[in-house]
N, C-alpha and C positions, 0 to 999 in steps of 0.2 A: 775473123771478128774476135776480139777479146771480150769475154763476158765475166763480170764479177758475179759469182753465184749468189752473193748476199744481197745483190741489188734487185733481183727478180724472183718472182714467185713460182714455186712448184707446189702443187696441191696433192694431197692424198687422192687416190684415183676416183673414188665414187663422189667425193665432194666436188671435184672439178667439173664433172659432167652433170651432176644433179639428177641421177637416176637411182631409184630404189627398186629392187626386185630380187629375184633369185633365179637359179638355174644357169644355163649356159655351159660352156666347155671349160674344163680344167686343163686342157692341152690343145694340141693342134688338130686340124681337120675340121671340115664343115659339119655342123649339126643340122638336124632337120629344121627347116624354116617353119616357124609357128604360123598357124592360121591367122590371117590378118583381118582385123575388124576395121573397115574403112573409117569408122568414126574415130578410131585412135590415131589416124594419120592426118586428120584435119587440123590445120593450124589456125588459131583464132586470136583475138585480141588479148592483151595482158591483164585483163580483168574478166571475170565470169567464166573461167575455164571449167571444163567438164570433169567432174569427179566420178562419173558413171555410177558404179555400184559400191563405192567405197564409203564406209562410215566407220566411226570409232566409238568405243564406249569410254567417255571421259572418266568414269569411276574406276576404270582399270589402269589408269595412268599412275605412275609412281609419284612420290613427293607430294602427297595430298595434305599433309599437316598444315597447321597454322604456325606463324612465326612466334617464337617465344618472346621476342621483343618486336612487335609490329611497327614501332616507331624508330627502329634502328636506322641511324644515319640521317634522320630528318630532324631539323630544328625549325624554329619559326622563320628563319631566313635562308636556309640552304638544304640541299639534298646531296649527300656524299655518294659519288659514283667512282668506281675503279675498274680497271680492265685486267684481263689475263691473256697474254699473247705470246706465241713463240716468236720473239723478236730476233733471237740469234739461235743458231743451231749448227752443230758440227756437220750435218748432212747438207746444209745450204737451203733447207726448207724453212723459210722464215717470212714473217708478216710485219716487219717493223713499221711500215708506213701506216698501219692500222691506227696507231695511237694518234698520229697527227690528223688523220681523217676524222676520228671521233672528236678530237679537240676542236676542230673547225666547226663542227655542228653544235657542240655544247656552247662554244663562244657566241655563236649567233643567237642561240636561245637566251643566253644571259644578256646580250646586247638589246634584245627585244623586250626585256623586262623580267626574264625568268619564267618560272612556272608557278602561277597563282601566288606571286609575291615571294617566291623562293628562287635563288640562283642555284645552278649546278656547280657543286664543288667537285671538280674532276681531278682526282689525285694521280692521274696517269695510269699506265699499265704496269703490271708485274710480268717479267720475262721468265718463262719456264725453261729456256735454253734447250728445248727439245727433250727434256728429261722428265719421265713420268713421275718420279719421286718429287722432284722440285715443283712440278705442276701442282701436286696435291698440297705441298707445303705453302706455296704462294697463295693458293685459294684459301687455306686456313688463315694466313696472315691478313688477307683482304677482309675477311669476315670478323675474325676474333680480335685482331690488333687494330685494324683501321675502322672497323664497324661500318662498312659500306651498306647502303640501302639496296643497291643492285649492282651487278657486274656488267660492264659494257666498255669496249668490245671484248668478247671472248672468242679468240681465233687461234687455235693451236694445231700443231702438227704431230702430236704424240697421243698416247692413250689418255682418256679423259679422267684422270685421277681426281680432278676438281669436283666431280659430281657427288662424291661422298659428303664433302663439307657443305656444298651448296644445297644438297637435298636435306641433310640433317638440320641446317640452320634456316631452311626455306629462303634461299637467296635467289631472286629472279636473275636470269642472265640472258644477254642478247648478243648475237654474233652471226657468223657466216654459216655455221652448221657443218663444219668440216670434220666433225667427230661424232661418235654415237651418243655423247652426253646430251645432245639436243633432241634425242628421240625417246619417246615412251614415258615422259614425265610432264608435270604441270608447270614447271618453272623455267624451262629452256625455250627461248624464242629465236629461231633462226630467220634471217631475212628472206631465205628461200625455202623454208620448211625443213623437215627432217630429211637429210640427205644421205646419211650413212648409218642406217639402222643395223643392229645386230641381227643374226638369223632369227632370234626369238621375237624381235620387235617388228620385223618386216611384214607389212600388210598390203603394200601397193607397188605397182610398177608405173613408171613415168615414161610417156612416149614423146615428150616435147622435143628435146634435142635430136633423138633419132628421126623424128618426123621432119625436122628442119634439114637434116642431112639428106633424107630421102627426097625432099623437094628439089634438091640441086642435081639429082641424078637423072639423066635423060630417061624418058619412058621406054620400057622394054629392056633396059640394061639389067643384067643379073646383079643382085644386091648382096654383097658380102663384106665383112669387115674383119680386120685384124686388130687386136688390142695388145699393146706392148707396155709393160710396166716395170717398176722397180722391184727388186727382190726383197719385199717385206710383206708383213701380214696385211697392211692396209691395201696395198696394190692387189694382192691375191684376192681379197674379199671384193675389192672394187671391180676386178674383172668379172667376177660372178654376178655382181649386181648390174653391171652395164649390159651383160649379155641378154638378159630378158627384155630390157627396153628396146634393144635393136631387133631382137627376134619378133617382138610385138609389131615392129615397123616393117617386118618382112625380110630382114637380113639374115643370111647364114653367118654363123660365127666361124670364120675360117681359121683363126689363130687367136688363142687367148693364153698368154704366158707372161711371166714376170722375170725375164732373164737379165735385167740390168742390175749389176752390182751396186749396192749403196755407195761403195767407194768410188764408183765411176766406171764408165764403159771404155774399154781400150780398143776392142775390135768389133765393129758392128756387123762384119761380113756374115758370120753364121746366122745371125738373126734375120738379116735381110734375105739371105738365100732361102731360109725356111718359109718366110712370109711370101716370097715371090711365087711359090708353088703351092701355097696352102689351100687355095680354092680349087680343089680337084685338078691340081697341076697348073693352075693359072694364078696370077696375082689377084688379090681381093679388090673390090671396088673402092674401098676406103681403108686407111690405116690411121689408128688413133694411138698416139704415144703420150704417156705421162711420165716424163723424166726431167731431171734438171736440164737447163737450157743447153749446156755444153754437150750432154749426151744426145739431146734431140738434134743438135747441129750435125753430129757425127752420123746419126741414123739418116737424117734427111739427105746428106751428101751421098751416102751409100745407096739409098733407094734411087736417087736420081741417076747415079752412075750405073745402076742395074737396069735402067730404062723404065722405071715405074712412072705411070702417067695418071694414076688415080688421085683421089682426094686425100690430102694429108692434114690430119687434125691434131691439135695440141690443146692444152688447157690454159696457155699463158697469153694474155693480152697485156701489153705495156707500150705506151707511146715511144718509150726509149728504144724499143726494138724495131722501130720502123725502118731504120737504115740497115738492118741486118739482112744482107743479100741471101744468106743461107736459109732464112725463114720466109723468103718471098714465095708467094702463091700457096700459103698455108692458111688454115682456118683455125681461129681460136674459139673454142666452145665456151660461151659466156652465159651466165644466169641472170644478168641485168644489162642495161644499155651502157656502152662505154662512154667516156667523157667527150668523145669527138662529136657526139650528137648535140651540138650546142643550141639547136632549134627547139629542143625539148626543155620546157621551163624548169623542171626539176634538175636536169643536168646543168643548165645555166646557173641556177642557184648554188649547186654544189661547187662548181668551179669558182664562183665568186667568193664563196666561203673559204675555199682553199687559198685563194689569193690574199684574202684579208687576214687569214690566220698564219699561213706558212707559204710565203710567195714562191718558194722553190718546190713546193709539193706538186707532184704530177698525179694524173688520174690513173695510178697503178691499181691493180685489183685489190691489194691490201688496203690502200688508202680509201678506195670506194667502199669496201666492205666495212671498214671502221666507221665511215661516215654514215652509211645507211643503218648500221646497228645503232648508232647514237640517235639517229633520226627516229627510228622505231620506238626507242625508249622515250624520247622527248614527247612524241605524239601520245603515247600511252599515259604519261604523267599529266599531260594537258587534259586528257579525257577524265582522269580521276579528279583533278582539281585540288582545292585547298585541303580537303579531308583525306590527306595522303597517309596511308599505311602500306606495309608490305601486303597484307591480306587484301586491302581494297584494290591495289594494283592487280594482283593475280585474279581476283574476282572479276574485274573489268575485262581483262584480257581473255579469260577462259569462260566468258559469258555464253558462248555459243553463236554469237553473231558479230564478233569483233573481227575486223579485217585490217590489214596494213597494206598500203598501196601508194605508189608515187607514179601517176600517169606517164607512160612512155619511158620511165626511168627504172623503176623497180616493180616487178610484177606483184600481183595480189597474193597475199597469204591469208588463210582463214583459220581462226582459232576457236576451239582446240584441235580441229582436224589436222593441222600441219605439225602438231606435236608428233604425229605418227606417219605422216606422208610428206612427200616433197611438193613444191610448187612446180608444175610441169612446163616451165617457161624458159625463155632465153633468146639468144641471137647468136649468129655465127659471124664473128668479126674476121674480115678477109684482109690479109697483108699482101699487097702486090705493088711492084714498082715503087717501093718506098713509102707507100701510103696505106693507112688503115681505112677501111670502110665497113659499115655494118647496117643491115636492114633494121627496121623497127622490131621491137620486142614482139614475140608471138608465143602462144601457148598451145600445147597439145592437151593431153588428158592424163588422169591417173585412173587406174583400174585395179581390181583385185589381183593379187598374185595367184597365178594358176597352179 
């Protein structure tokens, strides 16, 4: 199978899985399984999830100031919005479809009459090219030169240099939450909550995706997992954050390393050999790999050649991958419902919007992330109404009882709670015999970091 790396999504590790926590292994070998609270393994609906004993102090969040120009980007007839996206990158980690996804949602809002008499003036996205310095410069351009009211979508694959400008200028931003800029402040709103907190920001562990994996393992089967990532800081931190979520679900962490060169994997054999004996001399129950698609294909082939029969997990869903035989019988860990679920009204509307705006746009993860980021902003703007200012928008969103939710399509987030915690929800999309399938969204729980 020939794969164009720029066509498909590879996420930073923690953002892909949607687990925030700490602990775990920084090397190979099983860790002691954490005591399992049965309440944390229960999977429930995509609204009303259990936050157990987790609370936050809103006054402790960063970026508390008021906007120096609260009417920035707002006229009598329009609201200026621009995005910041890693659309191109030398590593192949890119989210270019996010712009078209957001554009489709904004166009429907305008076709329906706009927001309280104002249309969305979407100026498109600025590409940071996967460069932290350019990321900060593009954020400054959006605010200082373009004068945007808010940023959407914000989906990047580099360090969040943008946060300095957005915080200083009190610029609300909406996106996927694939970086730590969405955590610990009052202005960042991720469609799936704070996914990648720094060690200082981390307050909760999420058991949703691990509980979903657990539900597919036969009762009585020993539970262990190997985690394989890219050789970069995001993946190393991601392995740590993933570990506690799986430990809370009763898994041993058999292997947790980041041996994949950013330049590409040439020989998967040493990795596979190490993983195949990582659970006390046995293969682990599941293997989770977050790599570019080409590297994943090499790893999958090597695991199968070695006789591995456990669960194979990746972070990438894309309908264009359906015919990839190398990826058959793998599970994509997702944080919202894929576009194949056309019986869900929210999904059907999204696909109709895609067709009306960009007929060739597919329901890739970046396209959907861009769409739902724009949808979250549109609904917040509608809630504020005609008396729109930056401060009024933030006051509405951070009121203490604001939620964002698209039944069956995008799980509930709660604000300001999810400035510091993830939404513990998702689904496992299964690719088998050239066809994607996915169960309905479900949610686990968030609980305090132990």
